[in-house]
N, C-alpha and C positions, 0 to 999 in steps of 0.2 A: 241886421247882423245876427248870425246864429249864436245861440247860447253855447258856451263851452261845456264839455262833459264835467260832471262833479263826482269826485271820488273821495272816499274816506281815507284819512291819514293811516288808519289800520283797521282792517275788517275785524268784527267781533267785539269792538269796544262799546258801540252805541248804534242806535237805529237813527236813520236820517229820514225823517218824515215830518208831517204836520205836528205830531206829538212825540218828540224825540225821547229816548230813554237810554240809560246806561244799561249794559248787559252784564249782569252779575250771576252769582250762584247762591243757593241756599242749601245748607246741609240738612239732610233728612234725619240726622241723629241728634246733633246739638242745636240745630235751628239757626246757626250763625249765617249771616249774609257776608259775601265778599265780592270785591271788585278788583280786577276784572275776573271773568269766569275762570274757574279752576277745575281740574279733573279730580282733585283730592281736597278735602276741607283742610285749610291751613291751621285750624284750631284743634280738631280732634282726629285728623288723618282718615276720616271716612272717605271711601272712594265714591265717585259719581254723584256729586251734589247736583241738585236740580237747577237747570238754567232758569233764570228769572230776570224780568225787567225791573230795575230799581226805580224808586221814586224820582221824579224830575224836579223836585223841590227839596230844599234843605236850609240849613242855617250856617252862616259864615262863622268859622271857628278861629282861623288864623289866616293872615295874608301878607303879601309883600309885592314889590314891583321888580320885574326883571328888566334891567337897564342895559345889559350887555348880552349880545347873542351867544348862546351856547354853541359848541362845535356842531357844524352841519345844519344849524337852524336857518331857515330861509324866510321866516315871517317877519312881521313888523316888530320894532322895538320902540318904546317899552310896552310891556304887557303885564297884566296882573297874574299872580299865581297865588292860590289859596287852598285852604282845607275847608271843605264843606261837609257838614254832618248831615247824613240822610236819616229819615224816620226809621229806617231799618237798623239803625244803631252803628253804622259804619261811617268812617270819615274818608272822603275821597280827595286826593290831591288833584287839583284841576286848574286849568287856565281860567282866568276871570276876564270878563269883558271890560271891567273897570281897571285901568292901569294906574290910577292915582290912589295910593294907600289912604290918603286923608279923606277920601270920599266914601270910605267903607267903615263899618262899625261892627264890633263883636255881636253876634246873635242876629245879624241882619238876615232877613229872608232872601233866599237866592233861588233862581229858576234856571233850569238847564236850557241851553241854546246850542245850535249847531252854527259854527262861524267859519269864515274863510281863514285858511292858514297861509297858503301861498299858491302859486301856479307852478306845476311841475314842468319838466323838460318837454313833455308832449302837449303842453298848452292846456292841461286839465286843471280845473279848480280843485285844490285839495282842501277838504274841510275837516274840522275837529270839533270836539265838544268843549264847552266852556260854561261857566255859571255867571249869570248876570243878576244884579240887584233886582228883586221881584217887582219893584215899582218902576223899573226901566222898561220902555216899550220896545 
C-alpha cells in the first residue's frame, strides 16, 4: 500500500525532518527571540528580525487537557495543551503528546516532535508540532 502524502498544518511554523525545529526570529537590536517568525520585532519594533531555528527542547511551564473539540478541529480528543519554555527565553503554546495532565509535572523536560493531526479531504496526512516528555520514546 503506498504511503500517503504528508503536509504541514501550516507552512513556516516548523521543519519536518529527522531533527525538527520550530521556526522563529531573533531581533538584531534587542536580541529577543519570538515564535512564530515575524517581520517586525514585537518587543522593540525593529524591522527584519533574523529567521532562526529555535531549540527542540524545553521545560514544561503550564499544561491542561483539551476534552472538547474546538470549532473546525478534525483531530483526536482529548489532547494535551501546554506552555513550554525554550532556552531562548520564550514560552511557546503548543500541543502536547501527553493528554493526561496527571502524568506531567512542572519543570519537566520536553522534546519537540512532529505528530499526525488528521487526514485532509485529499487523503493527505496533516502533521503538526507537539512537545513530548523527554523520557518518552
